[in-house]
C-alpha positions as CSV (number, residue, x, y, z in Angstrom):
1,M,78.3,105.5,200.6
2,S,74.3,105.4,200.4
3,G,74.1,108.1,197.3
4,C,74.1,107.8,194.0
5,S,75.1,110.7,191.5
6,G,74.8,109.6,187.8
7,C,72.4,107.4,188.5
8,D,69.2,109.5,186.9
9,T,71.0,110.4,183.0
10,Q,67.8,109.4,180.3
11,P,70.0,108.1,177.3
12,A,69.2,109.1,173.9
13,G,67.8,106.8,171.2
14,A,66.6,104.3,174.0
15,K,64.2,102.6,171.8
16,E,66.7,101.2,169.8
17,L,68.3,99.2,172.9
18,M,68.0,95.6,173.3
19,P,67.4,94.3,177.0
20,I,70.4,92.6,178.5
21,E,68.2,89.0,178.9
22,Q,67.6,89.5,175.4
23,A,71.2,90.2,174.4
24,L,72.5,87.4,176.6
25,D,69.9,85.2,174.9
26,R,71.2,85.9,171.8
27,L,75.1,85.7,173.1
28,L,74.9,82.1,174.2
29,A,72.2,80.9,171.0
30,A,75.5,81.7,169.0
31,A,78.4,80.6,171.4
32,P,80.3,78.1,169.5
33,I,81.2,75.3,172.1
34,K,84.6,73.8,172.2
35,D,84.7,70.3,172.3
36,E,88.5,69.4,172.6
37,A,89.6,67.7,175.1
38,V,93.2,66.9,177.3
39,R,93.9,65.1,180.1
40,V,95.5,66.9,182.9
41,K,96.5,66.3,186.7
42,L,94.3,67.5,189.0
43,E,97.3,69.5,190.4
44,D,96.9,71.6,187.1
45,A,93.0,71.2,186.7
46,L,91.9,74.0,189.0
47,G,89.3,76.3,187.3
48,L,89.3,74.2,184.3
49,I,86.2,72.6,182.7
50,L,85.2,68.8,183.4
51,A,85.2,67.2,180.0
52,E,83.4,64.0,181.1
53,D,81.4,62.4,184.0
54,Q,83.5,61.1,186.5
55,L,82.5,58.0,188.4
56,S,83.5,56.7,191.6
57,A,85.8,52.9,191.3
58,V,85.6,52.8,195.3
59,D,82.8,53.1,198.2
60,V,84.1,56.3,200.1
61,P,84.9,55.6,203.5
62,P,86.0,51.8,201.8
63,A,84.7,50.4,205.0
64,D,82.7,51.7,208.7
65,N,85.1,53.9,210.2
66,S,84.7,55.8,213.5
67,A,83.7,59.2,213.7
68,M,85.6,59.8,216.9
69,D,88.3,58.9,219.8
70,G,86.4,56.8,221.9
71,Y,85.7,52.8,222.3
72,A,84.1,50.4,220.0
73,V,82.2,48.4,221.4
74,N,79.2,45.5,220.8
75,L,76.1,46.7,222.6
76,A,74.9,43.1,223.1
77,N,77.9,42.2,225.2
78,L,78.1,45.5,226.6
79,K,74.5,45.2,228.0
80,S,75.1,41.8,229.3
81,A,78.8,43.1,230.7
82,G,76.9,45.9,233.1
83,L,78.8,48.5,231.4
84,K,82.3,47.9,232.0
85,L,84.5,45.8,230.2
86,P,88.4,45.5,229.2
87,V,90.1,47.4,226.5
88,V,91.4,44.2,224.6
89,Q,93.3,46.0,221.6
90,R,93.9,49.4,220.5
91,I,93.2,50.6,216.9
92,P,94.8,54.1,215.2
93,A,93.9,55.1,212.0
94,G,95.2,53.2,209.3
95,A,95.4,50.2,211.2
96,V,93.7,46.8,209.9
97,P,91.5,45.6,213.1
98,Q,90.9,42.0,214.7
99,P,87.4,40.9,215.2
100,L,86.4,42.2,218.6
101,A,86.5,39.4,221.2
102,N,83.8,38.8,222.8
103,N,82.9,40.8,226.4
104,G,85.8,43.5,225.4
105,A,86.1,46.8,224.0
106,A,88.6,48.5,221.1
107,R,90.2,51.4,221.7
108,I,89.4,53.5,218.4
109,F,90.7,56.9,216.5
110,T,88.8,59.3,214.4
111,G,89.0,57.3,210.8
112,A,90.1,54.0,212.0
113,E,87.9,50.7,210.5
114,V,85.9,49.5,213.1
115,P,86.7,46.1,213.9
116,E,83.8,43.2,212.6
117,G,81.9,42.1,215.7
118,A,81.3,45.8,216.8
119,D,78.4,48.0,216.5
120,A,78.3,51.5,218.5
121,V,81.2,53.8,218.9
122,V,81.2,55.1,222.3
123,M,82.8,58.6,222.7
124,Q,85.9,59.5,224.7
125,E,84.9,61.9,226.8
126,E,81.4,59.7,227.9
127,C,83.7,56.9,229.3
128,Q,85.5,56.5,232.2
129,L,88.4,54.3,231.9
130,V,89.8,52.2,235.4
131,G,92.9,50.6,235.2
132,D,92.5,48.4,232.0
133,E,88.6,48.3,231.7
134,V,86.2,51.2,230.7
135,V,82.9,51.9,232.5
136,F,80.0,53.4,229.3
137,P,77.1,54.9,229.9
138,E,73.8,53.6,229.9
139,N,72.5,55.7,226.9
140,V,74.6,53.4,224.2
141,I,72.7,53.2,220.7
142,L,73.7,51.0,217.8
143,G,75.5,52.3,215.2
144,Q,76.5,55.8,216.8
145,N,79.5,57.3,215.8
146,I,80.3,55.2,212.5
147,R,80.5,55.9,209.7
148,P,79.6,53.3,207.5
149,L,81.0,52.0,204.1
150,G,80.2,54.1,201.6
151,D,78.2,56.8,203.5
152,D,79.8,59.6,201.1
153,I,80.3,58.0,197.8
154,K,79.3,54.4,197.0
155,K,81.0,53.0,194.1
156,G,79.9,53.2,190.8
157,E,78.4,56.6,191.7
158,L,78.4,59.7,189.2
159,I,80.6,62.3,191.2
160,V,81.4,65.0,188.9
161,S,79.2,66.1,186.0
162,A,80.8,67.2,182.6
163,G,80.3,70.6,182.2
164,A,81.3,71.9,185.7
165,K,84.5,74.0,186.0
166,L,86.3,72.4,189.0
167,T,87.0,74.0,192.3
168,P,89.4,72.9,195.2
169,Q,86.3,71.1,196.7
170,L,85.7,69.2,193.7
171,L,89.2,68.2,193.2
172,S,89.4,67.2,197.0
173,L,86.5,65.2,196.0
174,I,87.7,63.5,192.8
175,A,91.0,62.9,194.6
176,S,88.9,61.5,197.4
177,V,88.1,58.2,195.0
178,G,91.5,57.8,193.7
179,I,91.4,59.5,190.7
180,A,94.7,61.6,189.4
181,E,94.3,63.0,186.2
182,V,90.6,64.0,184.4
183,P,89.6,65.2,181.1
184,V,89.6,68.9,180.4
185,V,88.1,70.7,178.0
186,K,91.2,72.5,175.9
187,P,91.4,76.1,177.8
188,L,89.8,79.0,175.2
189,R,92.7,80.8,173.6
190,V,91.0,84.9,174.1
191,A,92.6,87.4,172.4
192,I,92.4,91.1,174.0
193,L,93.2,94.2,172.4
194,S,92.6,98.2,173.6
195,T,91.5,100.6,171.5
196,G,92.5,104.0,171.3
197,D,95.7,107.0,170.9
198,E,94.8,108.2,174.0
199,L,96.1,105.3,176.2
200,V,99.4,104.7,177.5
201,E,100.7,101.7,179.4
202,P,101.8,101.8,183.1
203,G,105.1,102.9,183.6
204,N,105.4,105.0,181.0
205,V,105.0,109.1,181.2
206,L,101.6,110.5,180.0
207,G,101.5,113.2,178.1
208,P,99.0,115.7,177.3
209,G,95.2,114.0,176.7
210,Q,97.0,110.3,177.9
211,I,95.4,107.8,180.1
212,Y,96.9,104.6,181.6
213,N,95.7,101.4,179.6
214,S,94.0,100.0,182.9
215,N,91.5,97.9,181.2
216,R,94.2,95.4,179.7
217,F,94.8,94.6,183.1
218,A,91.1,93.9,184.1
219,L,90.2,91.8,181.0
220,A,93.2,89.9,181.5
221,G,92.8,89.1,184.9
222,L,89.4,88.0,184.3
223,V,89.9,85.9,181.7
224,K,92.7,84.1,183.7
225,S,90.2,83.7,186.1
226,L,88.2,81.4,183.8
227,G,90.9,79.2,183.3
228,M,91.3,80.2,179.9
229,E,94.8,81.7,178.0
230,V,95.0,85.5,177.0
231,L,96.3,86.7,174.2
232,D,97.5,90.0,174.6
233,L,97.5,92.4,171.5
234,G,98.5,95.4,173.9
235,I,97.0,99.1,172.6
236,V,95.9,99.3,168.7
237,A,96.5,102.8,167.1
238,D,92.9,104.9,166.5
239,T,93.1,103.8,162.9
240,R,91.0,101.6,160.2
241,E,94.0,99.9,159.1
242,A,95.9,99.0,162.5
243,T,92.5,98.2,163.6
244,E,92.0,95.4,160.8
245,R,95.1,94.4,161.4
246,A,95.3,93.4,164.7
247,L,91.7,91.8,164.5
248,R,93.1,89.7,161.6
249,Q,95.8,88.5,163.7
250,A,93.4,87.7,166.6
251,A,90.9,86.2,164.0
252,E,94.0,83.5,163.3
253,Q,95.3,83.0,166.3
254,A,92.2,83.3,168.9
255,D,88.9,80.9,169.4
256,C,87.7,84.9,170.5
257,I,88.3,88.4,170.8
258,V,87.3,90.5,173.1
259,T,88.1,94.5,172.4
260,T,87.6,97.7,174.4
261,G,86.9,100.9,173.1
262,G,86.0,101.9,169.5
263,V,82.6,100.7,169.2
264,S,80.5,103.6,169.4
265,V,79.8,105.8,167.3
266,G,82.6,108.3,167.3
267,E,84.5,109.0,163.6
268,E,88.1,107.4,165.7
269,D,85.8,104.6,166.8
270,H,86.7,101.6,164.2
271,V,86.1,98.0,165.8
272,K,82.3,98.4,164.9
273,P,82.7,99.1,160.7
274,V,85.9,96.6,160.7
275,V,84.1,93.9,161.8
276,E,81.2,94.8,159.5
277,M,83.8,94.3,157.5
278,L,85.5,91.4,158.2
279,G,82.5,89.2,159.1
280,Q,79.2,90.7,160.6
281,L,77.9,92.3,163.6
282,H,74.9,90.3,165.4
283,L,73.9,93.2,168.0
284,W,75.1,96.5,169.4
285,K,73.6,98.9,171.8
286,I,72.3,97.1,175.2
287,S,70.2,98.5,177.5
288,I,72.5,98.5,180.2
289,K,73.5,101.1,182.6
290,P,77.2,101.5,182.5
291,G,78.0,99.8,179.3
292,K,74.9,100.9,176.3
293,P,77.9,100.8,173.5
294,L,78.5,96.2,173.3
295,A,79.6,95.0,170.1
296,F,79.2,91.0,169.1
297,G,79.6,89.2,165.9
298,E,82.6,87.5,164.2
299,V,85.5,88.4,162.1
300,L,86.6,85.6,159.7
301,G,85.1,83.4,161.9
302,T,86.7,84.5,165.1
303,P,83.6,85.6,167.6
304,I,84.1,89.2,169.1
305,I,83.0,90.9,171.7
306,G,83.5,94.4,171.9
307,L,83.4,95.8,174.9
308,P,83.3,99.8,176.0
309,G,86.3,101.8,176.5
310,N,85.9,103.4,180.3
311,P,86.9,101.1,182.8
312,V,83.8,100.2,184.7
313,S,81.7,99.8,181.5
314,A,84.4,97.5,180.3
315,F,83.8,95.3,183.7
316,V,80.4,95.5,184.0
317,T,79.5,94.2,180.2
318,F,82.4,91.5,180.6
319,V,81.3,89.5,184.0
320,L,77.5,90.0,183.0
321,L,77.7,89.0,179.4
322,G,81.0,88.2,177.9
323,R,82.0,85.9,180.8
324,P,78.9,83.3,180.3
325,F,79.3,83.7,176.7
326,L,82.7,82.4,176.9
327,L,81.7,79.7,179.7
328,K,79.3,78.5,177.4
329,C,82.4,78.1,174.7
330,Q,84.2,76.3,177.2
331,G,81.5,74.0,177.5
332,A,80.5,74.6,181.2
333,T,77.3,74.1,182.1
334,E,76.8,76.6,184.9
335,I,77.1,80.0,183.4
336,Y,74.4,82.2,185.1
337,P,74.9,84.4,188.4
338,R,72.2,83.3,191.0
339,E,70.7,86.7,192.1
340,M,69.6,87.3,196.0
341,L,67.2,90.1,197.6
342,V,68.4,92.3,199.9
343,I,66.8,96.1,201.6
344,A,67.7,99.1,200.3
345,D,69.8,101.5,202.0
346,F,70.0,104.0,199.3
347,E,67.7,105.6,197.3
348,V,67.3,106.3,193.1
349,T,64.4,109.2,192.3
350,K,64.8,109.1,188.8
351,K,64.2,106.7,186.3
352,S,66.1,104.9,183.8
353,N,65.7,103.3,180.0
354,R,68.2,101.4,180.9
355,Q,68.8,98.3,183.5
356,Q,71.0,100.0,185.7
357,Y,74.2,97.6,187.5
358,L,74.9,100.2,190.6
359,R,78.1,99.3,192.6
360,A,77.5,98.7,196.0
361,R,77.8,96.8,199.1
362,V,75.9,94.6,201.6
363,R,76.1,94.7,205.3
364,N,74.2,93.2,207.7
365,S,71.5,95.2,209.8
366,D,71.5,94.9,213.9
367,Q,68.5,93.0,212.7
368,G,69.9,90.7,211.1
369,E,68.9,92.3,207.6
370,S,71.0,91.9,204.7
371,L,71.5,95.9,203.6
372,V,72.9,97.1,200.3
373,T,74.5,100.8,200.2
374,V,76.3,101.8,196.6
375,Y,78.8,103.8,195.8
376,D,78.4,107.9,195.8
377,N,79.7,108.5,192.3
378,Q,78.2,105.6,189.3
379,S,80.3,106.9,186.6
380,S,81.2,104.4,184.2
381,G,84.9,106.1,184.7
382,V,85.2,105.9,188.3
383,M,87.3,102.2,188.8
384,S,87.6,102.8,192.2
385,S,83.6,102.0,192.8
386,T,84.5,98.8,191.5
387,C,87.0,98.0,194.2
388,W,84.8,99.3,197.3
389,A,81.9,97.4,196.3
390,D,81.3,93.5,196.2
391,G,78.4,93.7,194.0
392,F,75.8,95.4,191.6
393,A,72.1,96.0,192.9
394,I,69.7,95.9,190.1
395,V,67.1,98.5,188.9
396,P,65.4,97.5,186.3
397,P,64.5,100.2,183.3
398,G,61.6,102.9,184.6
399,H,62.0,101.8,188.4
400,T,63.4,104.1,191.1
401,I,64.0,102.6,194.3
402,K,62.9,104.0,197.8
403,R,64.7,103.5,200.5
404,G,63.9,100.3,202.3
405,E,62.3,98.5,199.2
406,K,63.5,94.7,198.4
407,V,66.4,94.9,195.5
408,A,67.9,92.0,193.3
409,Y,71.6,92.3,194.1
410,I,74.4,90.0,192.3
411,A,77.3,89.3,194.5
412,Y,81.5,89.5,192.7
413,A,81.6,86.4,194.3
414,E,79.4,84.7,191.5
415,L,80.6,86.5,188.7
416,L,84.9,86.6,189.5
417,N,85.3,83.1,188.8
């Protein structure tokens, strides 16, 4: 899809809007960093934040080993023997080799320890076996196909720094040095709740004017993907009393509160005034599209992020602002998504005073260039656009986009883990 309806509306009161970069700085500066650590087994650590630097107590590999199936030789002996040597031992991976006999070669397999006295491994495809002897090529080089002791990791080396989010790759690296348990930051408990009398949980029959509560499932999944615990408080009625009860409960039981809806200026939008009554509001109204009405503050000492009620707005503001805030609270060190430049295969002809995050998809052209197209309907209620897309194309405030020019792009891979 290459059009962009819904990209050209000029917001009212644009001068009151805070740039997203400034809003994010404010959020991160106010983030209370959790430092309580617990020890968990590696198999339970995926997605959690490492609490302490991890050093290796061993060399990896622990000895010189073979990078190939082939034959281990001593180069001097090979030359003096005229490139033909008898096979004197066989060394599979895991076996302890004997020192290499003079004027002999060892059959060796990938990962096996290189015997003392050998200084090269020649891959089997380059050799010819004649009876019990091996004929070698002429171009054998000292040290070839040998992975030396400590080639990957040296004893005492820092392998993973505190603050890293533990990915499958990092868990494999930690396991490779024999560590079975790691200290991690105790996961945040994040309370989520949705406001709106129009909301109905899936599985129920819709009444007049009602819609299904989709934000609940998006938020729960996004929070869980960060390795955090969800306290789901469900749907809160559109009354000041119900909103106050829910926020008091959330503040008592959670480390952070994330709400959807109730942060605009309507008579039924109660989150903002209740936050101001129970605590304080630090910022409101961000120069971002979709998602202008975003509230951040604290309720009885507990941070709260109030997201817009429209599904796409809630999704966009969470991944761009809520996610980095929660990661900072959790002690993570890598919280900023990386942007890339791609070539626009769409146009935006009218300027907006808000920074736009267009649901977009990247593909490779016949010339090998990365082209980005955007979903036709960029309305904040069209959740299907987030499923079609694989990221966001960014249009700065006051800009138009011509087909063929370069635009900034953030892939979902940077935002959804």
